[in-house]
C-alpha positions as CSV (number, residue, x, y, z in Angstrom):
1,M,-41.1,17.0,-1.5
2,F,-44.8,17.4,-0.5
3,T,-46.7,18.5,2.6
4,G,-49.6,16.0,2.6
5,I,-52.2,18.7,2.0
6,V,-54.3,17.5,-0.9
7,E,-55.1,20.2,-3.4
8,E,-57.9,18.4,-5.3
9,M,-59.4,15.0,-6.1
10,G,-58.6,14.1,-9.6
11,E,-59.9,11.3,-11.9
12,V,-58.0,8.7,-13.8
13,I,-59.3,9.0,-17.4
14,R,-57.0,6.4,-19.0
15,R,-54.4,3.7,-18.1
16,T,-52.3,2.3,-20.9
17,D,-49.9,-0.6,-20.5
18,A,-46.5,0.6,-21.8
19,G,-44.9,-2.8,-22.3
20,G,-43.2,-5.0,-19.8
21,D,-44.6,-4.2,-16.4
22,S,-45.0,-0.4,-16.8
23,A,-48.0,1.8,-17.5
24,V,-48.9,5.4,-18.5
25,I,-51.8,7.0,-16.6
26,A,-53.7,10.1,-17.7
27,V,-55.3,12.1,-14.8
28,R,-57.7,14.9,-14.9
29,G,-56.8,17.6,-12.4
30,P,-57.7,21.2,-13.3
31,V,-56.0,22.7,-10.2
32,V,-52.7,20.9,-10.3
33,T,-52.3,21.3,-14.0
34,T,-52.7,25.1,-14.0
35,D,-48.9,25.5,-13.9
36,A,-47.6,22.0,-14.4
37,R,-44.8,21.6,-16.9
38,H,-43.0,18.6,-18.3
39,G,-40.8,17.1,-15.6
40,D,-42.7,18.5,-12.7
41,S,-43.7,16.3,-9.8
42,I,-47.3,15.6,-8.8
43,A,-48.3,13.2,-6.0
44,V,-51.1,10.8,-7.0
45,N,-52.5,9.1,-3.9
46,G,-49.2,9.9,-2.2
47,V,-47.0,8.5,-5.0
48,C,-44.6,11.1,-6.6
49,L,-45.0,10.9,-10.3
50,T,-43.3,12.9,-13.1
51,V,-45.4,14.9,-15.5
52,I,-44.7,13.9,-19.1
53,D,-47.5,15.8,-20.8
54,N,-50.1,18.4,-19.7
55,E,-53.0,19.5,-21.9
56,D,-56.5,20.7,-21.2
57,G,-56.4,20.0,-17.5
58,V,-55.1,16.4,-18.0
59,F,-51.6,15.3,-17.2
60,T,-49.9,12.0,-18.1
61,A,-47.2,10.2,-16.1
62,D,-45.2,7.0,-16.5
63,V,-45.6,4.4,-13.7
64,M,-42.8,1.8,-13.6
65,G,-43.3,-1.8,-12.5
66,E,-41.7,-1.2,-9.1
67,T,-44.3,1.5,-8.3
68,L,-47.2,-0.6,-9.6
69,R,-46.1,-3.5,-7.3
70,R,-45.3,-1.5,-4.2
71,S,-48.2,0.9,-4.1
72,S,-51.9,0.8,-4.7
73,L,-51.5,2.5,-8.1
74,G,-51.5,-0.9,-9.8
75,A,-55.3,-1.1,-9.0
76,L,-56.1,2.2,-10.7
77,R,-58.5,2.1,-13.6
78,A,-60.3,4.7,-15.7
79,G,-62.8,6.4,-13.4
80,S,-60.7,6.0,-10.2
81,Q,-60.6,9.1,-8.0
82,V,-57.2,10.1,-6.7
83,N,-55.8,12.6,-4.3
84,L,-53.5,15.2,-6.1
85,E,-50.8,17.5,-4.7
86,R,-48.2,19.5,-6.5
87,A,-44.6,19.5,-5.2
88,A,-44.0,22.1,-2.5
89,T,-42.0,25.2,-3.3
90,L,-39.5,26.9,-0.9
91,G,-42.3,29.5,-0.2
92,S,-45.0,26.9,0.6
93,R,-46.7,26.7,4.0
94,L,-45.9,23.4,5.7
95,G,-49.5,22.7,6.7
96,G,-49.0,18.9,7.0
97,H,-45.5,17.4,7.4
98,L,-42.5,16.6,5.2
99,V,-43.7,14.0,2.7
100,Q,-41.5,12.5,0.0
101,G,-44.0,10.7,-2.1
102,H,-42.2,7.4,-1.6
103,V,-44.6,4.7,-0.4
104,D,-43.3,2.6,2.4
105,G,-46.1,0.0,2.3
106,V,-49.6,-0.7,1.4
107,G,-52.2,-0.9,4.2
108,Q,-55.9,-1.8,4.2
109,L,-58.9,-0.1,5.6
110,L,-60.2,-2.3,8.4
111,S,-63.1,-0.2,9.8
112,R,-64.9,3.1,9.8
113,E,-66.5,4.5,12.9
114,P,-68.7,7.5,12.2
115,A,-69.2,10.1,14.9
116,E,-71.4,13.2,14.8
117,Q,-68.9,15.4,12.9
118,W,-66.0,13.1,12.1
119,E,-65.0,9.5,11.6
120,V,-62.3,7.2,13.0
121,L,-60.7,5.0,10.4
122,R,-58.5,2.0,11.3
123,F,-56.0,0.5,9.0
124,A,-53.8,-2.6,8.9
125,L,-50.2,-1.7,9.4
126,P,-47.5,-3.7,7.6
127,K,-45.0,-5.1,10.1
128,S,-42.1,-3.7,8.2
129,I,-43.0,-0.1,9.0
130,S,-44.9,-0.5,12.3
131,K,-41.8,0.6,14.4
132,Y,-42.0,4.1,12.7
133,V,-45.6,4.8,13.6
134,V,-46.2,6.4,17.0
135,E,-49.3,7.9,18.7
136,K,-49.7,11.6,17.9
137,G,-47.0,11.2,15.2
138,S,-47.5,11.9,11.5
139,I,-48.4,9.4,8.8
140,T,-49.4,9.8,5.1
141,V,-52.4,7.8,3.9
142,D,-53.0,8.0,0.2
143,G,-51.1,11.3,0.2
144,V,-53.0,12.8,3.1
145,S,-51.0,14.0,6.1
146,L,-52.7,12.7,9.2
147,T,-52.1,12.4,13.0
148,V,-52.0,8.9,14.5
149,M,-54.7,8.6,17.2
150,A,-53.8,5.1,18.3
151,V,-51.4,2.4,17.2
152,D,-50.4,-1.2,18.0
153,D,-48.1,-3.6,16.2
154,E,-50.6,-4.4,13.5
155,T,-53.0,-1.5,13.2
156,F,-53.3,2.3,13.5
157,G,-56.3,4.7,13.7
158,V,-56.8,8.2,12.5
159,G,-59.6,10.8,12.9
160,L,-60.9,12.5,9.8
161,I,-62.6,15.9,10.0
162,P,-65.5,16.8,7.6
163,T,-63.1,18.7,5.2
164,T,-60.9,15.6,4.8
165,L,-63.9,13.4,4.3
166,K,-65.3,15.7,1.7
167,L,-62.2,16.7,-0.2
168,T,-60.1,13.5,-0.3
169,V,-60.6,9.9,-1.5
170,L,-60.5,8.8,2.2
171,G,-64.1,9.9,2.5
172,S,-65.3,7.2,0.1
173,K,-62.9,4.4,0.9
174,A,-64.6,1.1,1.7
175,V,-63.5,-1.5,4.2
176,G,-61.0,-3.8,2.5
177,D,-59.7,-1.0,0.1
178,P,-55.8,-0.7,-0.1
179,V,-54.1,2.6,0.8
180,N,-50.6,3.9,0.3
181,L,-48.7,4.5,3.5
182,E,-45.6,6.7,4.0
183,V,-44.1,7.0,7.5
184,D,-42.4,10.1,8.8
185,V,-38.9,10.1,7.1
186,I,-37.4,11.8,10.2
187,A,-38.0,8.5,12.2
188,K,-36.0,6.5,9.6
189,Y,-33.1,9.0,9.6
190,V,-33.0,8.9,13.4
191,E,-33.0,5.1,13.4
192,K,-30.1,5.0,10.9
193,M,-28.0,7.5,12.9
194,L,-28.5,5.7,16.2
195,G,-27.6,2.4,14.5
196,A,-24.4,3.9,13.2
197,R,-23.4,5.1,16.6
198,N,-23.8,1.5,18.0
199,V,-21.6,-0.1,15.5
């Protein structure tokens, strides 16, 4: 479990095909590796990955084919910057919202509208998850917990403050770039429970 509060921007230093449709990535992240051990979880652009090795500020993780196909991690190459967050502990502050690290869909950056101190970013919203996204609700974009400013059936918009622009990969995303999206898991549980009552 994560909170969507990015701890640092890391850098992919190596991607190695592991046979079949899987890969191993090595990511430099001096903050998240300070106490990382084999088997720990680290979110990479919002995708929960398991640490298999950690040495000199670089951790490696297996990425299976399902993850490569259903997230933007398949496009990562050496030099790619990524948002990193360690799994929350029971004593962690919940500064964002409950984030599982399970991507629900891949969106695309449609536009950036700069303001004096912040920017509005608009993203394409996959139809399969649009029903879970509501105005003033929470959504995770590349691992960043954000509040939805506006939403329709096909798009949603968020506002980014200077800190988010500076300290996450969202500050440098270009129009057309893919992003990992995770909707608020509570909405999915509510839907399932209400559906069960109507059977």
